[in-house]
C-alpha positions as MATLAB code, in Angstrom:
seq = 'MKMSKKWCKNVAKYLVIIWYFALGISQGAFADVITQWNQTSLTVVTNVKMSPGHANRAIALVHTAIYEACNAITQRYVESEFAIKAHPQASIEAAVASASHQMLLAIVPQQADVINQAYQEALGKLSNGAAKQDGILVGQSAAKSVLQNREGDVDAYPDTYRPITSAGIYVPTTLPAASFWSKRIPWLLTSVSQFRAAPPPQLESVDWARDFNEVKRLGRVDSQSRTAEQTKVAKFWQATLPPIYHGIIDSVVSMPNRDITQNARFFAASTRAIDDALIAVFEAKYYYHFWRPITAIRNADIDNNPDTSLDPSWQPYIPTPMHPEYPCAHCVVASTLGNVIKAELGNIPTPILSTQSSTANNEQRSWDNIDEFMQEVSSARIYDGVHYRFSTEAGVKMGEEIARLAVRTYYQ';
ca = [
     -49.613  -15.341   32.219;
     -46.628  -16.587   29.791;
     -43.935  -14.094   29.596;
     -41.737  -14.242   26.243;
     -37.535  -15.166   26.626;
     -36.893  -11.778   24.876;
     -39.155   -9.966   27.452;
     -37.402  -11.420   30.785;
     -34.346  -11.458   29.336;
     -34.619   -7.147   29.159;
     -36.464   -7.043   32.625;
     -33.191   -9.084   34.175;
     -30.964   -6.340   31.933;
     -32.648   -3.554   33.429;
     -32.722   -4.938   37.075;
     -29.006   -5.428   36.759;
     -28.500   -1.597   35.987;
     -30.651   -0.816   38.919;
     -28.649   -3.315   41.099;
     -25.643   -0.940   40.203;
     -26.802    2.096   40.932;
     -28.458    0.943   43.916;
     -24.973    0.076   45.071;
     -24.087    3.578   44.306;
     -21.823    2.349   40.787;
     -22.390    2.990   37.370;
     -21.243    0.884   34.552;
     -19.451    3.872   33.471;
     -17.220    4.054   36.986;
     -15.792    0.375   35.499;
     -14.568    1.156   32.613;
     -11.293    1.966   33.188;
     -10.815   -1.610   34.459;
      -9.992   -2.982   31.022;
      -7.717    0.113   29.776;
      -5.529   -1.020   32.772;
      -5.590   -4.637   31.823;
      -4.664   -3.960   28.350;
      -2.218   -1.940   29.531;
      -0.708   -5.022   31.411;
      -1.182   -7.175   28.286;
       0.902   -4.736   26.569;
       3.624   -4.234   28.900;
       4.012   -8.308   29.336;
       3.809   -8.782   25.675;
       6.408   -6.288   24.982;
       8.908   -7.117   27.851;
       9.034  -10.879   26.142;
       9.732   -8.961   22.983;
       6.933  -11.119   20.866;
       7.067  -10.613   17.284;
       4.077   -7.763   16.051;
       2.239  -11.000   14.976;
       2.701  -13.069   17.675;
       1.597   -9.979   20.312;
      -1.573   -8.656   18.189;
      -2.893  -12.158   18.561;
      -2.542  -12.229   22.394;
      -4.405   -9.088   22.894;
      -6.882  -10.407   20.527;
      -7.120  -13.474   22.947;
      -6.963  -11.384   26.104;
     -10.042   -9.051   24.772;
     -11.878  -11.764   23.161;
     -12.125  -13.435   27.349;
     -12.857   -9.660   28.611;
     -15.656   -9.333   25.818;
     -17.500  -12.682   26.431;
     -17.202  -12.387   30.647;
     -18.064   -8.941   30.468;
     -21.305   -9.577   27.900;
     -22.094  -12.498   30.694;
     -23.193  -10.215   33.056;
     -24.466   -7.512   31.386;
     -26.154   -9.484   28.605;
     -25.842   -6.416   26.210;
     -25.014   -7.538   23.206;
     -25.892  -10.820   21.133;
     -25.465  -14.558   22.562;
     -22.108  -15.955   23.514;
     -20.331  -17.311   20.311;
     -17.939  -19.213   22.774;
     -21.436  -20.525   25.274;
     -20.568  -18.265   28.271;
     -23.302  -18.749   30.472;
     -25.025  -15.599   31.915;
     -24.518  -14.151   35.432;
     -26.188  -10.826   35.711;
     -25.111  -10.902   39.847;
     -21.257  -11.439   39.027;
     -18.832   -8.696   39.769;
     -17.667   -7.082   36.344;
     -14.288   -5.883   37.504;
     -13.509   -9.854   39.010;
     -14.703  -10.870   36.009;
     -12.750   -8.825   33.566;
      -9.213   -9.629   36.176;
     -10.245  -12.945   35.908;
      -9.952  -13.203   32.208;
      -7.172  -11.477   32.190;
      -5.466  -13.358   34.673;
      -5.961  -16.870   33.382;
      -5.247  -15.921   29.567;
      -2.108  -13.854   30.029;
      -0.890  -16.632   32.022;
      -1.481  -19.174   29.474;
      -0.185  -17.020   26.951;
       3.026  -15.174   28.550;
       3.909  -17.564   31.426;
       7.518  -16.138   31.758;
       5.841  -12.661   32.990;
       3.538  -14.865   35.547;
       4.995  -12.284   38.259;
       4.001   -9.329   37.051;
       0.326  -11.108   36.136;
       0.095  -12.276   39.393;
       0.985   -8.817   41.052;
      -1.817   -6.880   38.688;
      -4.091   -9.652   39.247;
      -4.033   -9.526   43.195;
      -4.112   -5.835   43.525;
      -6.962   -5.913   41.322;
      -8.801   -8.221   43.099;
      -7.748   -6.708   46.253;
      -9.668   -3.861   45.799;
     -12.896   -5.825   45.667;
     -15.218   -6.781   48.724;
     -15.149  -10.254   49.229;
     -18.347  -12.120   48.656;
     -20.842  -14.035   46.185;
     -20.030  -11.587   43.184;
     -16.451  -11.604   43.185;
     -16.469  -14.968   43.655;
     -18.658  -15.531   40.614;
     -16.908  -12.950   38.617;
     -14.001  -14.609   39.206;
     -15.297  -17.884   37.935;
     -17.121  -16.399   34.738;
     -13.451  -14.882   33.799;
     -11.774  -18.374   34.207;
     -14.671  -20.173   32.130;
     -14.319  -17.344   29.131;
     -11.004  -17.451   29.080;
     -10.770  -21.172   28.921;
     -13.298  -21.148   25.946;
     -11.332  -18.875   24.194;
      -8.005  -20.867   24.498;
      -9.600  -24.277   23.520;
     -11.126  -22.497   20.847;
      -7.416  -21.463   19.419;
      -5.921  -24.141   20.675;
      -2.871  -25.125   18.368;
      -3.494  -22.217   16.558;
       0.524  -21.155   16.364;
       2.613  -24.006   18.011;
       0.826  -26.107   15.376;
       2.646  -24.860   12.516;
       6.664  -24.950   12.846;
       8.258  -22.374    9.954;
       9.328  -24.587    7.232;
       9.956  -21.595    4.451;
      12.653  -22.111    1.697;
      14.902  -19.717    0.413;
      14.294  -19.363   -3.304;
      17.637  -20.199   -4.728;
      19.411  -22.199   -7.061;
      21.745  -25.111   -6.299;
      25.055  -24.202   -4.775;
      24.221  -20.155   -4.789;
      24.685  -18.166   -1.746;
      21.550  -16.048   -0.239;
      20.663  -14.496    2.501;
      20.528  -16.879    5.695;
      17.849  -14.899    8.129;
      14.860  -16.390    7.313;
      11.651  -14.013    6.990;
       9.546  -13.315    9.502;
       6.247  -14.979    9.437;
       5.999  -17.051    6.489;
       3.617  -19.123    8.548;
       1.606  -16.854    9.871;
      -1.428  -17.771    6.870;
      -1.764  -20.998    8.314;
      -3.801  -19.662   11.466;
      -6.993  -20.029   11.742;
      -8.742  -16.517   11.397;
     -11.146  -14.949   13.947;
     -13.418  -13.672   11.416;
     -12.700  -13.955    7.561;
     -13.626  -17.181    6.292;
     -10.946  -17.627    4.221;
      -7.027  -15.961    4.963;
      -7.313  -15.209    1.250;
     -10.898  -13.799    1.162;
      -9.522  -10.020    1.000;
      -6.169  -10.783   -1.135;
      -5.158   -7.720   -2.912;
      -4.967   -7.475   -6.718;
      -1.178   -8.198   -8.268;
       1.111   -5.494   -8.003;
       1.665   -3.111  -11.520;
       4.126   -5.034  -13.799;
       7.744   -4.012  -13.874;
       7.150   -2.640  -17.677;
       4.468   -0.360  -16.644;
       4.158    3.785  -15.849;
       2.573    2.785  -12.045;
       5.797    1.268  -11.300;
       8.067    3.355  -12.433;
       6.575    6.288  -10.963;
       5.890    4.619   -7.367;
       9.892    3.299   -8.139;
      10.886    6.520   -8.177;
       9.038    7.982   -5.638;
      10.688    5.926   -3.080;
      14.100    6.092   -4.425;
      13.922    9.756   -3.691;
      12.073    9.882   -0.734;
      12.607    6.953    0.948;
      16.398    6.983    1.044;
      18.490    7.131    4.346;
      19.923   10.533    3.256;
      17.311   11.845    1.072;
      17.317   15.727    0.249;
      14.016   15.613   -0.564;
      11.986   14.299    2.496;
      11.482   17.316    4.674;
      12.048   17.112    8.501;
       8.288   16.688    8.941;
       8.330   13.686    7.267;
      11.629   12.634    8.680;
       9.999   12.481   12.154;
       6.823   10.823   10.912;
       8.816    8.148    8.945;
      10.778    7.486   12.492;
       7.659    7.679   14.030;
       5.847    4.993   12.271;
       8.883    2.637   12.231;
       6.832    1.061   15.409;
       5.270   -2.055   14.951;
       4.108   -3.480   17.977;
       0.730   -3.124   19.757;
       1.456   -0.145   22.010;
       1.779    1.767   18.441;
      -2.026    1.232   18.081;
      -3.528    0.736   21.093;
      -2.846    4.492   21.889;
      -5.696    5.244   19.303;
      -7.573    2.599   20.918;
      -7.379    4.565   24.460;
      -8.391    8.007   22.627;
     -12.006    6.386   21.872;
     -12.459    3.642   24.907;
     -11.531    7.153   27.261;
     -14.296    8.990   25.798;
     -17.118   10.188   28.216;
     -20.420    8.239   29.031;
     -19.052    4.937   27.720;
     -19.469    1.901   29.719;
     -17.737   -1.154   30.411;
     -19.552   -3.542   28.050;
     -19.041   -1.158   25.316;
     -15.629   -0.636   25.700;
     -14.922   -4.320   26.012;
     -17.064   -5.204   22.705;
     -14.692   -2.242   21.036;
     -11.529   -3.793   22.182;
     -12.502   -7.091   20.876;
     -13.689   -6.284   17.416;
     -10.651   -3.987   16.812;
      -8.056   -6.423   18.189;
      -9.780   -9.272   16.655;
      -9.529   -7.270   13.518;
      -6.355   -6.352   13.949;
      -5.150   -9.889   14.354;
      -7.184  -10.852   11.284;
      -5.682   -8.342    9.102;
      -2.084   -9.947    9.671;
      -2.964  -13.326    9.141;
      -4.426  -11.785    5.768;
      -1.614   -9.499    4.283;
       1.109  -11.997    5.208;
      -0.686  -14.772    2.927;
      -0.938  -11.848    0.080;
       2.833  -11.173    1.106;
       4.206  -14.664    0.452;
       1.725  -15.659   -2.479;
       3.428  -12.359   -4.007;
       6.851  -12.795   -3.047;
       7.337   -8.891   -4.204;
      10.427   -7.151   -3.711;
      11.245   -4.583   -1.332;
      12.957   -0.956   -2.868;
      16.699   -2.087   -1.475;
      16.491   -4.897   -3.777;
      14.236   -3.391   -6.524;
      16.532   -0.302   -6.590;
      19.845   -2.308   -6.539;
      18.296   -4.317   -9.296;
      16.844   -2.129  -11.663;
      18.924   -2.840  -14.722;
      16.876   -6.350  -14.729;
      13.350   -4.530  -14.439;
      12.812   -4.021  -18.500;
      11.619   -0.472  -17.479;
      13.373    2.795  -19.229;
      12.118    4.802  -16.511;
      13.947    3.370  -13.739;
      17.504    3.316  -13.296;
      20.131    1.453  -10.949;
      21.677    2.714   -7.761;
      23.810    0.187   -6.260;
      24.466    1.527   -3.127;
      20.782    2.885   -2.247;
      19.515    2.449    1.132;
      16.463    3.272    3.408;
      15.818    5.304    6.123;
      14.929    2.760    7.912;
      16.002   -1.000    8.261;
      14.179   -3.136    5.688;
      11.091   -6.344    7.197;
      12.174   -9.081    7.081;
       9.124  -10.301    4.744;
       7.814   -9.819    1.224;
       6.472   -6.273    0.533;
       3.273   -6.459   -0.864;
       0.904   -5.277    0.412;
       2.049   -2.966    3.184;
       1.011   -4.388    6.706;
       1.073   -1.426    8.318;
      -1.167    0.218    6.399;
      -3.464   -2.744    6.474;
      -3.918   -2.457   10.195;
      -4.238    1.053   10.396;
      -7.148    0.950    7.563;
      -8.625   -1.465    9.443;
      -8.724   -0.131   12.874;
      -9.574    3.511   11.637;
     -12.487    1.926    9.689;
     -13.595    0.010   13.225;
     -13.719    2.956   14.859;
     -15.652    5.049   12.171;
     -18.564    1.978   12.796;
     -17.607    2.560   16.465;
     -18.593    6.264   16.655;
     -21.175    6.620   14.248;
     -22.534   10.323   14.143;
     -20.343   10.903   17.394;
     -17.648   13.384   16.608;
     -14.241   11.990   16.571;
     -12.205   12.697   19.727;
      -8.577   13.814   19.081;
      -6.731   10.027   18.603;
      -3.221   10.161   19.856;
      -0.447    7.826   20.557;
       3.266    7.630   21.291;
       6.096    5.783   19.701;
       9.035    3.623   21.129;
      10.972    4.364   17.415;
      10.562    8.360   18.609;
      11.630    8.605   21.879;
       7.977    8.231   23.018;
       7.229   11.375   20.672;
       2.897   11.840   21.119;
       1.272   12.508   17.589;
      -2.506   13.651   17.629;
      -4.868   13.850   14.694;
      -8.725   15.221   14.318;
      -9.490   12.866   11.650;
      -9.617    9.006   11.520;
      -8.377    9.695    7.079;
      -5.281   11.522    8.379;
      -3.994    9.111   10.643;
      -4.449    5.999    8.174;
      -2.773    8.489    5.622;
      -0.384    9.203    7.584;
       0.737    5.588    8.241;
       0.603    4.984    4.666;
       2.795    8.029    3.882;
       5.287    7.096    6.543;
       6.057    3.577    5.094;
       7.198    5.508    2.079;
       9.230    7.996    3.666;
      10.703    5.123    5.606;
      11.905    3.379    2.200;
      10.238    0.163    2.619;
       7.115    0.249    0.845;
       5.659    1.756   -2.458;
       2.529    4.086   -2.879;
       0.635    1.308   -4.618;
       1.217   -1.092   -2.012;
      -0.198    1.297    0.526;
      -3.359    1.760   -1.210;
      -3.669   -1.627   -1.489;
      -3.305   -2.088    1.921;
      -5.541    0.701    2.716;
      -8.447   -1.588    0.881;
      -7.487   -4.813    2.144;
      -8.433   -3.314    5.786;
     -11.485   -1.718    4.653;
     -12.768   -4.967    3.506;
     -11.895   -6.655    7.137;
     -12.994   -3.546    9.113;
     -16.501   -4.143    7.437;
     -16.893   -8.061    8.296;
     -15.614   -6.938   11.788;
     -18.384   -4.267   11.874;
     -21.243   -7.046   10.309;
     -20.157   -9.265   13.138;
     -20.023   -6.748   16.324;
     -21.742   -3.753   15.322;
     -25.250   -5.417   13.238;
];
């Protein structure tokens, strides 16, 4: 009898599951290995003080390799986009460790001691044998394939930003951040401008005056209008490096009854979507070159709007990031992650989402609603004095579009 390829593949998948149980181990028992390597990844990118863009790119690379390695073993989802061969008998733990190790060494070689120690500890917990060795090879293959796919992704683009000025006129000489970020090759987007936000409001408009005056009032460093709770929120979301969002991710992957490939897919979907979100938002930022509140408020006499007024000494609650204002990058990332989580959970009740902030003495905040988490991020950037409300709204819309693309890629 001739058996279909699909039938054979399903039988192989069930045999793998039976093999795990024969060893007295369920896939769920392996789930923590990914979160452990995620923590190692966050540690090393933080240790070398990577910028938010470079750090999120690094984490996306790691989790793409992990997902490809895991899926090559369990074959739970679609076939590999990186042509990783199936290895149903390989050790998942060895594959995750190997993929992470190889990728991190390539990205953060200056942290080799930390990376190698984590790798040796991970392998030391596994029994020697063919499964372990196969897992190492699968992980190495996944990391190599992903790296080749991303070759020259960042280093090929020098910073060639030209400050806007007139001949002979002084301007601040610190170059803005990530001016070349939109030149990168995205993971999911077909074009870096695919979801570019519509233009910000005209300076003569009612909308401009409304949002100008809101951030002027609430975002001032010594604002008497900002409540104590709003100030706490502002300080909390001053943090922009990956750990601030990975606490939210951990709230999902630590839910009961999740298996390793499911977690690997979620990590890959969310981190790649976040990386694309940053590519897209920086494209829009440098396309519009819109002024920050500190610039607008100190120059309100030139915006031709009778409902705005100059404050020559106005300062925001936190230091203004060194890149154009529109749209809000924090808001794009929060919206992207929040909407990927909605797809990941489906009809499952939302767990308590929690994370800690390095800019708020590692204080923890929690939410039982995804929309409330996303809205808090948007509000925080107004309380911080670095964004206008229309910019946060544009960022949320961009994040929704990017998340939908990630969902179509990973979940359908």
